[in-house]
ZALUM-852664 format. One record per residue (C-alpha): residue number from 1; residue in one letter; x, y, z. Coordinates in steps of 0.05 Angstrom, whole numbers, plus 32768, in hexadecimal, padded with zeros to 4 digits. Layout:
BEGIN
nr / rest / X / Y / Z
NUM / A / X / Y / Z;
...
//
This chain:
BEGIN
nr / rest / X / Y / Z
1 / M / 7C21 / 8A49 / 8444;
2 / I / 7C1F / 8A86 / 8471;
3 / Q / 7C5C / 8AB3 / 8468;
4 / A / 7C7D / 8ACC / 84A7;
5 / P / 7C8E / 8B16 / 84AC;
6 / A / 7CD7 / 8B2B / 84AC;
7 / A / 7CFA / 8B1B / 84ED;
8 / V / 7D05 / 8B61 / 8508;
9 / R / 7D07 / 8B5F / 8554;
10 / P / 7CE7 / 8B9D / 8573;
11 / S / 7D06 / 8BBE / 85AF;
12 / T / 7CED / 8BB0 / 85F6;
13 / A / 7CD1 / 8BF7 / 85F9;
14 / R / 7CA9 / 8BED / 85B9;
15 / I / 7C8D / 8BAB / 85D2;
16 / A / 7C7A / 8BCB / 8614;
17 / I / 7C57 / 8C06 / 85F2;
18 / A / 7C32 / 8BDB / 85C0;
19 / S / 7C18 / 8BA9 / 85F3;
20 / L / 7C08 / 8BDC / 8629;
21 / T / 7BE7 / 8C10 / 85FC;
22 / G / 7BB8 / 8BDE / 85DC;
23 / T / 7BA0 / 8BBF / 861D;
24 / A / 7B9B / 8C03 / 863E;
25 / I / 7B6E / 8C1D / 8606;
26 / E / 7B43 / 8BDF / 8603;
27 / F / 7B3A / 8BDD / 864E;
28 / Y / 7B2B / 8C27 / 8650;
29 / D / 7AF2 / 8C19 / 8620;
30 / F / 7ADB / 8BDF / 864A;
31 / F / 7ADF / 8C03 / 868D;
32 / I / 7ABB / 8C43 / 8678;
33 / Y / 7A80 / 8C16 / 866B;
34 / G / 7A86 / 8BF8 / 86B1;
35 / T / 7A89 / 8C3D / 86D0;
36 / A / 7A4D / 8C54 / 86A7;
37 / A / 7A27 / 8C15 / 86BA;
38 / A / 7A33 / 8C24 / 8704;
39 / L / 7A22 / 8C6F / 8700;
40 / V / 79F8 / 8C80 / 86C3;
41 / F / 79DA / 8C48 / 869A;
42 / N / 79A2 / 8C35 / 86CA;
43 / E / 7983 / 8C7A / 86BF;
44 / A / 7997 / 8C85 / 8676;
45 / F / 7982 / 8C41 / 865A;
46 / F / 7954 / 8C23 / 8690;
47 / P / 792D / 8C5D / 86AD;
48 / Q / 78ED / 8C34 / 86AF;
49 / L / 790A / 8C08 / 86E6;
50 / D / 7913 / 8C17 / 8730;
51 / P / 795B / 8C28 / 8745;
52 / L / 796E / 8BE1 / 875C;
53 / A / 7950 / 8BC0 / 871E;
54 / G / 7970 / 8BF5 / 86F2;
55 / T / 79B4 / 8BE8 / 8711;
56 / L / 79AC / 8B9D / 8707;
57 / A / 7998 / 8BA9 / 86BE;
58 / A / 79D4 / 8BD6 / 86B3;
59 / F / 7A03 / 8BA2 / 86D2;
60 / S / 79E3 / 8B6D / 86A6;
61 / T / 79F6 / 8B94 / 8667;
62 / F / 7A3B / 8B9B / 8686;
63 / A / 7A3D / 8B4F / 868C;
64 / V / 7A2C / 8B45 / 8642;
65 / A / 7A73 / 8B55 / 862D;
66 / F / 7A8F / 8B1E / 8659;
67 / V / 7A63 / 8AEB / 8637;
68 / A / 7A7A / 8B05 / 85F3;
69 / R / 7AC4 / 8B04 / 8604;
70 / P / 7ACE / 8AB8 / 85FC;
71 / L / 7AAF / 8ABD / 85B7;
72 / G / 7ADF / 8AF6 / 85A7;
73 / S / 7B18 / 8ACC / 85C2;
74 / A / 7B05 / 8A93 / 8594;
75 / I / 7AFF / 8AC0 / 8557;
76 / F / 7B3D / 8AEA / 8561;
77 / G / 7B63 / 8AAF / 857E;
78 / H / 7B57 / 8A87 / 853E;
79 / W / 7B74 / 8ABD / 8512;
80 / G / 7BAA / 8ACF / 8544;
81 / D / 7BC3 / 8A87 / 8542;
82 / R / 7BBA / 8A84 / 84F6;
83 / V / 7BD4 / 8AC6 / 84DA;
84 / G / 7BFA / 8AE6 / 8514;
85 / R / 7BF3 / 8B0D / 8554;
86 / T / 7BFD / 8B55 / 853D;
87 / S / 7BCB / 8B5A / 8504;
88 / V / 7B93 / 8B3D / 852E;
89 / L / 7BA1 / 8B6E / 8566;
90 / V / 7B94 / 8BA8 / 8535;
91 / V / 7B4F / 8B8C / 8525;
92 / S / 7B3D / 8B80 / 856E;
93 / L / 7B4E / 8BC8 / 857E;
94 / L / 7B21 / 8BE1 / 8546;
95 / V / 7AE5 / 8BB6 / 855C;
96 / M / 7AEB / 8BCC / 85A4;
97 / G / 7AF7 / 8C16 / 8595;
98 / L / 7ABF / 8C1F / 8562;
99 / S / 7A8D / 8BFB / 858F;
100 / T / 7AA0 / 8C2A / 85C8;
101 / V / 7A97 / 8C69 / 859E;
102 / A / 7A53 / 8C4F / 8586;
103 / I / 7A3C / 8C48 / 85CF;
104 / G / 7A4E / 8C90 / 85DA;
105 / L / 7A22 / 8CA4 / 859F;
106 / L / 79E8 / 8C77 / 85B1;
107 / P / 79A5 / 8C9A / 85C1;
108 / D / 7989 / 8C8A / 8606;
109 / Y / 7946 / 8C6D / 861B;
110 / A / 7923 / 8CB0 / 861A;
111 / A / 7935 / 8CB9 / 85D1;
112 / I / 7928 / 8C75 / 85B1;
113 / G / 7908 / 8C4B / 85E7;
114 / V / 7917 / 8C00 / 85EE;
115 / A / 7945 / 8C02 / 85B1;
116 / A / 7978 / 8C28 / 85DC;
117 / P / 7987 / 8BEF / 860E;
118 / A / 7983 / 8BBC / 85D5;
119 / L / 79B8 / 8BE1 / 85AD;
120 / L / 79E1 / 8BEC / 85ED;
121 / V / 79E3 / 8BA0 / 85F8;
122 / A / 79F8 / 8B94 / 85AF;
123 / L / 7A31 / 8BC7 / 85B3;
124 / R / 7A47 / 8BAC / 85F7;
125 / F / 7A49 / 8B66 / 85D6;
126 / L / 7A77 / 8B82 / 85A0;
127 / Q / 7AA4 / 8BA1 / 85D6;
128 / G / 7AAA / 8B5B / 85F4;
129 / I / 7ABC / 8B3D / 85B1;
130 / G / 7AF4 / 8B70 / 85A8;
131 / L / 7B10 / 8B68 / 85EE;
132 / G / 7B0D / 8B1D / 85E7;
133 / G / 7B43 / 8B22 / 85B1;
134 / E / 7B6D / 8B58 / 85D2;
135 / W / 7B8B / 8B3C / 8611;
136 / G / 7BA5 / 8AFB / 85F5;
137 / G / 7BC7 / 8B1D / 85BA;
138 / A / 7BE6 / 8B53 / 85E6;
139 / V / 7C05 / 8B23 / 8618;
140 / L / 7C1F / 8AF8 / 85E0;
141 / L / 7C3E / 8B35 / 85C0;
142 / A / 7C65 / 8B3F / 8602;
143 / T / 7C74 / 8AF8 / 8617;
144 / E / 7C86 / 8ADC / 85D2;
145 / H / 7CB9 / 8B14 / 85CB;
146 / A / 7CD5 / 8B0B / 8612;
147 / P / 7D19 / 8AEC / 8620;
148 / P / 7D18 / 8AAC / 8649;
149 / G / 7D0D / 8AB8 / 8693;
150 / E / 7CEF / 8AFE / 8688;
151 / R / 7CA9 / 8AEE / 866F;
152 / G / 7C89 / 8B06 / 86AF;
153 / R / 7CAD / 8B48 / 86AA;
154 / Y / 7C9A / 8B53 / 8661;
155 / A / 7C52 / 8B40 / 8670;
156 / I / 7C4D / 8B78 / 86A3;
157 / F / 7C40 / 8BA9 / 866A;
158 / P / 7BFE / 8B8C / 864F;
159 / Q / 7BE9 / 8B7A / 8696;
160 / L / 7BEE / 8BC3 / 86AA;
161 / G / 7BBE / 8BD5 / 8672;
162 / P / 7B7F / 8BCA / 869D;
163 / A / 7B9C / 8BF8 / 86D3;
164 / V / 7BAD / 8C2F / 86A1;
165 / G / 7B6A / 8C26 / 867E;
166 / F / 7B44 / 8C2A / 86C0;
167 / V / 7B68 / 8C6A / 86D4;
168 / G / 7B58 / 8C88 / 8691;
169 / A / 7B0E / 8C74 / 8696;
170 / T / 7B07 / 8C8E / 86DD;
171 / V / 7B29 / 8CD0 / 86CE;
172 / A / 7AFE / 8CD8 / 868F;
173 / F / 7ABF / 8CD0 / 86B8;
174 / M / 7AD8 / 8CFF / 86EE;
175 / L / 7AE5 / 8D34 / 86BA;
176 / A / 7AA7 / 8D29 / 8690;
177 / G / 7A75 / 8D1B / 86C8;
178 / T / 7A39 / 8CEE / 86C2;
179 / E / 7A13 / 8D24 / 869B;
180 / H / 7A47 / 8D20 / 8664;
181 / W / 7A52 / 8CD4 / 8667;
182 / R / 7A55 / 8CCE / 861C;
183 / V / 7A97 / 8CF5 / 8616;
184 / P / 7AC5 / 8CBD / 8631;
185 / F / 7AA6 / 8C8C / 85FF;
186 / V / 7AAE / 8CB9 / 85C2;
187 / A / 7AF4 / 8CCD / 85D8;
188 / S / 7B09 / 8C84 / 85CD;
189 / L / 7B0E / 8C92 / 8583;
190 / L / 7B4D / 8CBB / 858D;
191 / L / 7B6B / 8C85 / 85B8;
192 / V / 7B5D / 8C50 / 8583;
193 / V / 7B82 / 8C79 / 854E;
194 / V / 7BBE / 8C7E / 857C;
195 / G / 7BBB / 8C33 / 858C;
196 / L / 7BB6 / 8C20 / 8543;
197 / Y / 7BF3 / 8C4A / 8531;
198 / I / 7C1C / 8C25 / 8566;
199 / R / 7C01 / 8BE0 / 8556;
200 / V / 7C0F / 8BE0 / 850B;
201 / R / 7C58 / 8BF0 / 8518;
202 / I / 7C69 / 8BB2 / 8542;
203 / A / 7C87 / 8B73 / 8524;
204 / E / 7C6B / 8B2D / 852A;
205 / T / 7C85 / 8B04 / 8565;
206 / P / 7CC1 / 8AD6 / 8559;
207 / V / 7C9C / 8A9B / 8578;
208 / F / 7C64 / 8AA0 / 8545;
209 / R / 7C96 / 8AAB / 850B;
210 / E / 7CB9 / 8A6B / 8520;
211 / A / 7C77 / 8A45 / 8521;
212 / V / 7C68 / 8A5D / 84DB;
213 / E / 7CAD / 8A4A / 84C1;
214 / Q / 7CA5 / 8A04 / 84DE;
215 / G / 7C5E / 89FC / 84C3;
216 / R / 7C40 / 89F6 / 8509;
217 / I / 7C00 / 8A1C / 84FA;
218 / A / 7BBF / 89FA / 850F;
219 / R / 7B86 / 89F9 / 84DC;
220 / V / 7B52 / 8A05 / 8512;
221 / P / 7B78 / 8A1C / 8550;
222 / V / 7B3D / 8A1C / 8581;
223 / A / 7B2B / 89D4 / 856E;
224 / A / 7B73 / 89BE / 8577;
225 / L / 7B77 / 89E3 / 85B9;
226 / L / 7B38 / 89C2 / 85D6;
227 / R / 7B4F / 897D / 85C1;
228 / A / 7B95 / 8983 / 85DD;
229 / Q / 7B90 / 89B4 / 8618;
230 / G / 7B47 / 89C1 / 8625;
231 / G / 7B50 / 89B2 / 866F;
232 / R / 7B85 / 89E9 / 8675;
233 / V / 7B55 / 8A1B / 8656;
234 / L / 7B22 / 8A0D / 868E;
235 / L / 7B57 / 8A0D / 86C5;
236 / G / 7B76 / 8A4D / 86AA;
237 / A / 7B31 / 8A6C / 86AB;
238 / G / 7B28 / 8A55 / 86F3;
239 / A / 7B6B / 8A74 / 8706;
240 / M / 7B54 / 8AB7 / 86E8;
241 / V / 7B11 / 8ABA / 870D;
242 / I / 7B29 / 8ADB / 874E;
243 / G / 7B4E / 8B13 / 8729;
244 / Y / 7B0E / 8B26 / 8705;
245 / T / 7AE3 / 8B1E / 8744;
246 / L / 7B0F / 8B4C / 876E;
247 / F / 7B12 / 8B80 / 8738;
248 / Y / 7AC9 / 8B85 / 8725;
249 / T / 7AAF / 8B7C / 876C;
250 / S / 7ADA / 8BB6 / 8785;
251 / T / 7AD2 / 8BE4 / 8748;
252 / T / 7A91 / 8BDB / 8722;
253 / Y / 7A67 / 8BC2 / 875C;
254 / G / 7A8F / 8BE8 / 8790;
255 / L / 7A84 / 8C29 / 876B;
256 / A / 7A39 / 8C1F / 876A;
257 / Y / 7A38 / 8C07 / 87B2;
258 / G / 7A61 / 8C41 / 87CC;
259 / T / 7A37 / 8C77 / 87A9;
260 / R / 79F1 / 8C5A / 87B0;
261 / T / 79F3 / 8C32 / 87F0;
262 / L / 7A28 / 8C55 / 8819;
263 / G / 7A17 / 8C9A / 87FF;
264 / I / 7A5F / 8CAC / 87ED;
265 / E / 7A68 / 8CE3 / 87BA;
266 / R / 7A74 / 8CCA / 8773;
267 / D / 7AB5 / 8CF0 / 876A;
268 / T / 7ACE / 8CD7 / 87AC;
269 / M / 7AC1 / 8C8F / 8797;
270 / L / 7AE3 / 8C9B / 8754;
271 / L / 7B1F / 8CB9 / 8777;
272 / I / 7B22 / 8C7C / 87A6;
273 / S / 7B21 / 8C50 / 8769;
274 / L / 7B5C / 8C76 / 874B;
275 / V / 7B85 / 8C6C / 878B;
276 / A / 7B72 / 8C23 / 878E;
277 / V / 7B87 / 8C14 / 8747;
278 / V / 7BCE / 8C2D / 8757;
279 / F / 7BD1 / 8BF4 / 878A;
280 / M / 7BB9 / 8BC5 / 8753;
281 / A / 7BF2 / 8BDB / 8726;
282 / A / 7C24 / 8BD0 / 875E;
283 / G / 7C09 / 8B8A / 876A;
284 / I / 7C0F / 8B7A / 8720;
285 / V / 7C58 / 8B90 / 871B;
286 / V / 7C6D / 8B6E / 875C;
287 / S / 7C4C / 8B2B / 874D;
288 / A / 7C62 / 8B29 / 8704;
289 / L / 7CAB / 8B34 / 8717;
290 / I / 7CA8 / 8B03 / 8751;
291 / S / 7C8A / 8ACE / 8722;
292 / D / 7CC9 / 8AD1 / 86F8;
293 / R / 7CF1 / 8ABE / 8735;
294 / V / 7CC7 / 8A8D / 875D;
295 / G / 7C95 / 8A76 / 8728;
296 / R / 7C4F / 8A88 / 8711;
297 / R / 7C2D / 8A53 / 873A;
298 / R / 7C4A / 8A66 / 877E;
299 / T / 7C3A / 8AAF / 8771;
300 / L / 7BF2 / 8AA0 / 875D;
301 / I / 7BE7 / 8A73 / 8799;
302 / A / 7BFE / 8AAA / 87C8;
303 / G / 7BD1 / 8ADD / 87A6;
304 / S / 7B94 / 8AAF / 87A8;
305 / L / 7B9E / 8AA2 / 87F2;
306 / A / 7BA2 / 8AED / 87FE;
307 / A / 7B5F / 8AF4 / 87D9;
308 / V / 7B3F / 8ABF / 8805;
309 / V / 7B51 / 8AE9 / 8841;
310 / W / 7B3F / 8B2D / 8824;
311 / G / 7AF9 / 8B1A / 880D;
312 / P / 7AD8 / 8B1D / 8853;
313 / V / 7B00 / 8B5C / 8865;
314 / M / 7AEE / 8B88 / 8829;
315 / F / 7AA4 / 8B98 / 8832;
316 / P / 7AA3 / 8BA0 / 887E;
317 / L / 7AD8 / 8BD5 / 8872;
318 / M / 7AAD / 8BF7 / 883E;
319 / D / 7A6F / 8BF4 / 886A;
320 / T / 7A90 / 8C23 / 889B;
321 / G / 7A83 / 8C5A / 8868;
322 / A / 7AC5 / 8C7B / 887B;
323 / T / 7AEC / 8C93 / 883E;
324 / A / 7B2E / 8C77 / 8858;
325 / A / 7B0F / 8C33 / 8867;
326 / V / 7AED / 8C2F / 8823;
327 / A / 7B2F / 8C42 / 8801;
328 / M / 7B53 / 8C0C / 8829;
329 / A / 7B1F / 8BD8 / 8815;
330 / M / 7B25 / 8BE7 / 87CB;
331 / A / 7B70 / 8BF1 / 87CB;
332 / G / 7B7A / 8BAF / 87EF;
333 / A / 7B4C / 8B8A / 87BF;
334 / L / 7B6E / 8BA6 / 8781;
335 / F / 7BB4 / 8B9A / 879D;
336 / V / 7BA2 / 8B50 / 87A7;
337 / M / 7B83 / 8B51 / 8762;
338 / G / 7BC6 / 8B69 / 8747;
339 / L / 7BE9 / 8B30 / 876A;
340 / V / 7BBF / 8AFC / 8746;
341 / Y / 7BBC / 8B22 / 8704;
342 / G / 7C05 / 8B34 / 86FB;
343 / P / 7C20 / 8AED / 86EB;
344 / M / 7BE6 / 8ADC / 86BD;
345 / G / 7C04 / 8B02 / 8683;
346 / A / 7C3C / 8ACE / 8680;
347 / Y / 7C18 / 8A92 / 86A0;
348 / L / 7BDD / 8A89 / 8671;
349 / P / 7C08 / 8A8D / 8631;
350 / E / 7C3A / 8A5C / 864F;
351 / L / 7C03 / 8A29 / 865A;
352 / F / 7BF6 / 8A20 / 860F;
353 / L / 7C1C / 8A0B / 85D0;
354 / T / 7C2D / 8A3E / 859B;
355 / E / 7BFC / 8A1F / 8569;
356 / Y / 7BC1 / 8A37 / 8592;
357 / R / 7BDF / 8A64 / 85C7;
358 / Y / 7BB7 / 8AA1 / 85B3;
359 / S / 7B76 / 8A79 / 85B6;
360 / G / 7B88 / 8A56 / 85F8;
361 / A / 7BA0 / 8A93 / 861F;
362 / S / 7B66 / 8ABD / 8606;
363 / L / 7B30 / 8A8A / 8614;
364 / A / 7B49 / 8A7B / 865A;
365 / Y / 7B4C / 8AC5 / 8669;
366 / S / 7B07 / 8AD4 / 864D;
367 / L / 7AE4 / 8A97 / 866C;
368 / G / 7AFF / 8AAC / 86B0;
369 / G / 7ADE / 8AEF / 86A3;
370 / V / 7A99 / 8AD0 / 869A;
371 / V / 7A9A / 8AB5 / 86E1;
372 / G / 7AC7 / 8AE9 / 8702;
373 / G / 7AB3 / 8B29 / 86DD;
374 / A / 7A6B / 8B23 / 86C5;
375 / V / 7A4D / 8B02 / 8702;
376 / P / 7A69 / 8B25 / 8741;
377 / P / 7A47 / 8B6A / 8737;
378 / L / 7A05 / 8B46 / 872C;
379 / V / 7A0E / 8B16 / 8767;
380 / A / 7A25 / 8B4E / 8796;
381 / T / 79EB / 8B7B / 8783;
382 / Q / 79BA / 8B42 / 878C;
383 / M / 79D9 / 8B2F / 87D0;
384 / Q / 79D3 / 8B77 / 87E6;
385 / A / 798A / 8B7B / 87D0;
386 / S / 797B / 8B39 / 87F4;
387 / G / 7997 / 8B52 / 8836;
388 / L / 79CE / 8B1E / 8839;
389 / G / 7A01 / 8B54 / 884B;
390 / S / 7A49 / 8B63 / 883F;
391 / L / 7A65 / 8B24 / 885E;
392 / A / 7A3F / 8AFA / 882B;
393 / I / 7A5E / 8B22 / 87F2;
394 / G / 7AA3 / 8B1A / 8812;
395 / G / 7A96 / 8ACF / 8818;
396 / Y / 7A86 / 8ACD / 87CE;
397 / V / 7AC8 / 8AEF / 87BE;
398 / S / 7AED / 8ABC / 87E9;
399 / A / 7AC9 / 8A83 / 87C7;
400 / M / 7AE1 / 8A9C / 8783;
401 / A / 7B27 / 8AA0 / 879F;
402 / V / 7B24 / 8A57 / 87B5;
403 / L / 7B0D / 8A45 / 876E;
404 / S / 7B4B / 8A68 / 8751;
405 / L / 7B78 / 8A49 / 8785;
406 / V / 7B62 / 8A02 / 8775;
407 / S / 7B6B / 8A10 / 872A;
408 / V / 7BB2 / 8A28 / 8734;
409 / L / 7BC3 / 89ED / 8761;
410 / I / 7BAE / 89BD / 8729;
411 / L / 7BD4 / 89E3 / 86F2;
412 / P / 7C20 / 89DA / 86E9;
413 / E / 7C58 / 8A0B / 86F2;
414 / T / 7C6C / 8A2B / 86AF;
415 / R / 7CA3 / 8A5D / 86BE;
416 / K / 7CD8 / 8A34 / 869A;
417 / T / 7CAC / 8A1E / 8660;
418 / R / 7CCA / 8A2C / 861B;
419 / L / 7C98 / 8A51 / 85F0;
//
């Protein structure tokens, strides 16, 4: 039988640092790829293609990680539900970090030809595997340590990881420039060392220890999950879609659209992104705290409705080409994204039983990313190339918001659920 670690409860500060640092580093790794895909990879790895085809090819490699993330969720979720949350989080950080460093060292198309994009896809796949195991474990680290009634507040820390990681990735590219795009990737090695030092010092969650003591450990957690709560996995994924859609439409695609179509300077667009992500962080904090008071479901319904409205507003604002209007479009999109993302750190774990909570929360989160993260940059780029215009892209965003709204309406309220 699995032996539970000693029951030493870490401080709130240590939980916050461990959950925030890990997700920040992992999302830094993930986002520097997105920035490079928007600004550099079409020329470095697909120079034989025309600019539009090269951009689509770069965004396709970006999408590979979203396809890999559910597999990573299943793998890391299995072991996270079997042997514990904290040890699995160490492995996920290593997989993600080493893959990122390898991308920074990868020769480009001019050096090794078609092997370069092939290896790029393979390393991006490994990034997706690593991130597929990160988020679920990080939010469980926070929520399974949280006192009753405060899970939304505790889950703020891992939920802020993407915002911190995005700021780090953007600043790294602003400092390094596209000509030195490899530096932000290789610099990830130092961040991984810091993250590992923090992760190995955190105790196992009391909820998992209790499950071990009571013998409630599933032999094959994913199989048990799909038998008992498979519908919740799909609905949880549907609820996640609009958060991903807003983020990657406004950042990855928005960055390429602003620089190449609107002719805005690269550094100006990166600075706009930095300002916008502050609004995202504000939305995360506000909605997570509100969800502890009024419930996850009400908060998510309000955020999804806001996204339905903002979709048709965003790109007409960007099309003005005015810096202030572009900043307003992106800040508004990321603030609404924060509203629907903030409660998810508590909501998805609350939907599933302890025996397969790591697997359930991770799979729902990652499957939502396939539809909401991988597809939007490709769809938006294709819509632009087909002449459908900004209103069509905004309509697509609104449609994804409706999908998330319907999913949340079907799911139950979980705020008072006992983990």
